[in-house]
C-alpha positions in Angstrom: 0.0 0.0 0.0 1.4 3.3 -1.1 1.3 6.7 0.8 -1.1 8.1 -1.8 -3.4 5.2 -1.6 -3.6 5.6 2.2 -3.9 9.4 1.8 -7.0 9.1 -0.5 -8.6 6.5 1.8 -8.3 9.1 4.6 -9.5 11.9 2.4 -12.6 10.1 1.4 -13.2 9.5 5.2 -12.8 13.2 5.7 -15.3 14.0 3.0 -17.8 11.7 4.5 -17.2 13.2 7.9 -17.7 16.7 6.5 -20.9 15.7 4.8 -22.4 14.1 7.9 -21.5 17.1 10.0 -22.8 19.7 7.6 -25.7 17.9 5.9 -26.6 16.2 9.2 -28.1 19.4 10.6 -29.7 20.2 7.3 -31.5 16.8 7.4 -32.5 17.5 11.1 -33.9 20.9 10.3 -35.8 19.5 7.4 -37.4 16.9 9.7 -38.5 19.7 12.0 -40.9 21.0 9.3 -43.3 18.3 10.7 -42.0 17.7 14.2 -41.2 21.2 15.6 -42.8 23.9 13.5 -46.4 24.6 14.2 -47.4 26.9 11.3 -46.2 28.2 7.9 -44.3 31.1 9.5 -42.2 28.8 11.7 -41.5 26.6 8.8 -40.4 29.6 6.9 -38.0 30.5 9.7 -36.6 26.9 9.6 -36.0 27.2 5.9 -34.2 30.5 6.3 -31.7 28.8 8.6 -30.5 26.4 5.9 -31.7 28.1 2.7 -28.3 29.7 1.8 -26.2 26.7 2.6 -28.0 23.4 2.2 -27.1 22.8 -1.5 -23.5 23.7 -0.8 -23.4 21.1 2.0 -24.6 18.4 -0.4 -21.5 19.0 -2.5 -19.5 17.1 0.1 -21.4 13.9 -0.8 -21.0 14.5 -4.5 -17.2 15.1 -3.9 -17.0 11.9 -1.8 -18.6 9.9 -4.6 -16.4 11.6 -7.3 -13.2 11.0 -5.2 -14.2 7.3 -4.7 -14.7 6.9 -8.5 -11.3 8.5 -9.3 -9.2 7.1 -6.5 -10.8 3.7 -6.0 -12.8 2.7 -9.1 -13.3 -0.9 -8.1 -14.7 0.2 -4.8 -17.0 2.6 -6.6 -18.1 0.0 -9.1 -19.0 -2.6 -6.4 -20.6 -0.1 -4.1 -22.8 1.6 -6.7 -23.8 -1.6 -8.5 -24.4 -3.7 -5.4 -26.3 -0.9 -3.5 -28.0 0.5 -6.5 -31.5 0.6 -5.1 -30.5 2.0 -1.8 -28.4 4.7 -3.5 -31.4 5.4 -5.7 -33.5 5.9 -2.6 -30.9 8.4 -1.3 -30.8 10.2 -4.6 -34.6 10.4 -4.9 -34.8 11.7 -1.3 -32.3 14.4 -2.1 -34.0 15.4 -5.4 -37.5 15.6 -3.8 -36.1 17.5 -0.9 -34.4 20.1 -3.1 -37.4 20.4 -5.4 -39.7 20.9 -2.5 -37.6 23.7 -1.2 -38.2 25.6 -4.4 -41.8 24.6 -5.1 -43.1 25.6 -1.7 -42.1 29.2 -2.5 -44.3 29.3 -5.7 -47.5 27.8 -4.3 -50.5 30.2 -4.5 -52.0 28.8 -1.3 -50.8 27.8 2.1 -52.3 24.4 1.6 -50.2 23.9 -1.5 -47.0 24.9 0.4 -47.9 22.5 3.2 -47.8 19.5 0.8 -44.2 20.3 -0.2 -43.2 21.1 3.4 -44.4 17.6 4.5 -42.4 16.2 1.6 -39.3 18.1 2.8 -39.6 16.4 6.3 -40.2 12.9 4.8 -37.2 13.2 2.4 -35.0 14.6 5.1 -35.6 11.5 7.2 -35.2 8.9 4.4 -31.9 10.3 3.1 -29.9 9.8 6.3 -31.9 6.6 7.0 -30.8 5.0 3.7 -27.3 6.3 4.0 -27.0 4.7 7.5 -28.2 1.4 6.0 -25.6 1.6 3.2 -22.7 2.4 5.5 -23.5 -0.4 8.0 -24.3 -2.9 5.3 -21.0 -2.1 3.6 -19.0 -3.0 6.7 -21.1 -6.0 7.9 -20.4 -8.1 4.8 -22.0 -8.5 1.4 -22.3 -11.5 -1.0 -19.4 -10.4 -3.3 -17.5 -12.7 -5.6 -13.8 -12.6 -6.5 -14.4 -10.1 -9.3 -16.2 -7.6 -7.0 -19.7 -8.3 -8.2 -22.3 -7.9 -5.5 -25.5 -10.0 -5.7 -27.4 -9.0 -2.6 -31.0 -9.7 -1.7 -33.4 -7.9 0.6 -32.2 -9.5 3.8 -28.6 -8.7 2.9 -29.5 -5.0 3.0 -32.1 -5.0 5.7 -30.8 -6.6 8.9 -31.2 -5.7 12.5 -27.8 -4.1 12.4 -28.4 -2.0 9.3 -31.9 -0.9 10.4 -30.5 0.2 13.8 -27.7 2.0 11.8 -30.1 3.7 9.6 -32.3 4.9 12.5 -29.2 5.9 14.5 -27.9 8.2 11.7 -31.4 9.7 11.2 -31.8 10.3 14.9 -28.3 11.8 15.2 -29.1 14.1 12.3 -32.3 15.2 14.0 -30.6 15.9 17.3 -27.9 17.8 15.4 -30.6 19.8 13.6 -32.4 20.7 16.9 -29.1 22.0 18.3 -28.6 24.0 15.1 -32.2 25.5 15.4 -31.3 26.5 19.0 -28.4 28.6 17.8 -30.1 30.1 14.8 -33.7 30.9 15.8 -35.1 33.0 18.7 -38.5 32.6 20.1 -40.7 29.6 21.2 -39.1 27.2 18.7 -35.9 27.5 20.5 -37.5 26.4 23.8 -39.4 23.6 22.1 -36.2 22.3 20.5 -34.5 22.2 24.0 -37.5 20.3 25.4 -37.3 17.7 22.6 -33.5 17.3 23.2 -34.1 16.4 26.8 -36.2 13.5 25.7 -34.1 12.4 22.7 -30.6 12.3 24.3 -31.5 9.3 26.5 -33.0 7.5 23.4 -29.8 8.3 21.5 -27.6 6.9 24.2 -29.7 3.7 24.3 -29.4 3.4 20.5 -25.7 3.9 20.6 -25.4 1.1 23.2 -27.5 -1.2 21.0 -25.4 -0.3 18.0 -22.2 -1.2 19.9 -23.6 -4.6 20.8 -24.7 -5.3 17.2 -21.3 -4.1 15.9 -19.7 -7.0 17.9 -22.0 -9.6 16.3 -22.3 -8.3 12.7 -18.7 -7.2 12.1 -15.2 -8.3 13.1 -14.2 -4.7 14.1 -13.9 -5.4 17.8 -12.2 -8.8 17.2 -9.5 -7.4 14.8 -9.1 -3.9 16.2 -10.3 -4.0 19.8 -8.4 -1.0 21.1 -9.2 1.7 18.6 -12.7 0.5 18.0 -13.6 0.4 21.7 -11.9 3.7 22.2 -14.0 5.3 19.5 -17.2 3.8 20.8 -16.4 5.2 24.3 -15.7 8.6 22.7 -19.1 8.5 20.9 -21.0 7.8 24.1 -18.9 10.4 26.0 -19.6 13.1 23.4 -23.3 12.4 23.5 -23.3 12.5 27.3 -21.4 15.8 27.2 -23.9 17.3 24.8 -26.8 16.1 26.9 -25.3 17.6 30.1 -24.5 20.9 28.4 -28.1 21.1 27.1 -30.0 20.1 30.2 -27.8 21.3 33.1 -25.9 24.2 31.6 -28.4 25.3 28.9 -25.6 25.9 26.4 -26.2 26.1 22.7 -23.1 26.2 20.6 -21.2 23.5 22.4 -24.1 20.9 22.1 -24.2 21.7 18.4 -20.5 21.0 18.1 -20.8 17.7 20.1 -23.8 16.4 18.1 -21.8 17.1 14.9 -18.7 15.4 16.3 -20.8 12.3 17.1 -21.7 11.9 13.5 -18.0 12.5 12.5 -17.0 9.9 15.1 -19.3 7.3 13.5 -17.7 7.9 10.2 -14.2 7.5 11.8 -15.4 4.3 13.5 -16.5 2.8 10.1 -13.3 3.7 8.3 -11.1 2.5 11.1 -12.9 -0.8 11.2 -12.7 -1.1 7.4 -9.0 -0.5 7.1 -7.2 -1.8 5.1 -10.4 -2.9 3.3 -12.9 -0.7 1.5 -15.7 -3.2 1.2 -16.3 -6.4 3.3 -17.4 -9.6 1.6 -19.0 -12.5 3.3 -16.0 -14.5 2.1 -12.9 -12.7 3.5 -10.8 -13.6 0.5 -13.2 -11.6 -1.8 -13.1 -8.4 0.3 -11.8 -5.3 -1.6 -8.7 -3.6 -0.1 -7.3 -0.2 -0.5 -4.5 -1.6 -2.6 -6.6 -3.8 -4.9 -9.3 -1.2 -5.5 -7.2 1.9 -6.2 -6.3 3.7 -9.4 -2.8 3.9 -10.9 -0.1 5.9 -9.0 -0.2 8.6 -11.8 -3.9 9.1 -11.4 -3.5 9.5 -7.6 -0.7 12.0 -8.1 -2.7 14.2 -10.5 -5.7 14.1 -8.2 -3.6 15.1 -5.2 -2.2 18.1 -7.0 -5.6 19.3 -8.2 -7.1 18.8 -4.7 -4.4 20.7 -3.0 -5.0 23.6 -5.4 -8.8 23.7 -5.3 -9.7 22.6 -1.8 -8.5 25.7 0.1 -10.6 27.9 -2.3 -13.7 25.8 -1.7 -13.3 25.7 2.0 -12.6 29.4 2.1 -15.8 30.1 0.2 -17.9 27.8 2.4 -16.6 29.3 5.6 -17.3 32.8 4.2 -20.9 31.9 3.3 -21.5 30.6 6.9 -20.0 33.8 8.3 -22.3 36.0 6.1 -25.5 34.2 7.2 -24.5 33.7 10.9 -27.1 36.0 12.4 -30.0 34.6 14.4 -33.5 34.5 12.8 -36.4 35.7 14.8 -39.6 33.9 13.9 -41.8 36.9 14.8 -40.2 39.0 12.1 -41.3 36.3 9.5 -44.9 36.7 10.7 -44.8 40.4 10.3 
């Protein structure tokens, strides 16, 4: 395994981590169109918190897919062919979500807008739910042959482990979104978000404990890498407890948002650490794809590295600037007026 192969494996993990942190709160805010907002004006306030940035946050997913295609084409081919229907579900959820954001603005009646707002909430749930299933199914083993062809059935995708993984990612995103709402919106919604968090944090901790148990039975992570995997699991739980404590006892807002985002990042780190040096786990260990066997040529990796080092600072600078410009709190009462 070369340094560039390892570098791009890490970079793809970073891209997934950035996507989960940034798009995670977008998904959470989208779900709140049904679970937190009580009228059209509050849903408008929710939209204003993510309106300027949600499409930019999705670029992290597109970039992760593009980087996988260029750096590890065999990984990309097996993943996108074997998980085609689930990835289609993610794609449709993202499409309907994006379209609904635009269509709700052009409806002549409130009833017409309400239809699209419900669709925003539904799509915002299913996108992280399907992504969670894909990520957990990818590490728990798939029926893959020696050529990387995946021939999975319904019960290969939907197991107790993958369903818990899908719900966990969706719930983490929702908690992350509630924390984002607390730092972006003033008024009654801010208090209602805090009340929901007091109930959801214990549920999230219980889900994380169940996920850790299932991780032992459905993967070989703990058997092959006991120290780093157990350490990351402890950090995930500790981060969640810290966010819960700062929300309930200290009534903080910014720090719980950071901890809920870090929890999603830590999940991505857990999966990539457990995968290493593999990129996809097969039911037959001899057929698993590794970083070395799935990567592109050294020349391709060199060119990609040069381009990334040139473009990445510009993209990050622009995104940081856009968040800074739209950093002010939104007051729901102003929307009503």
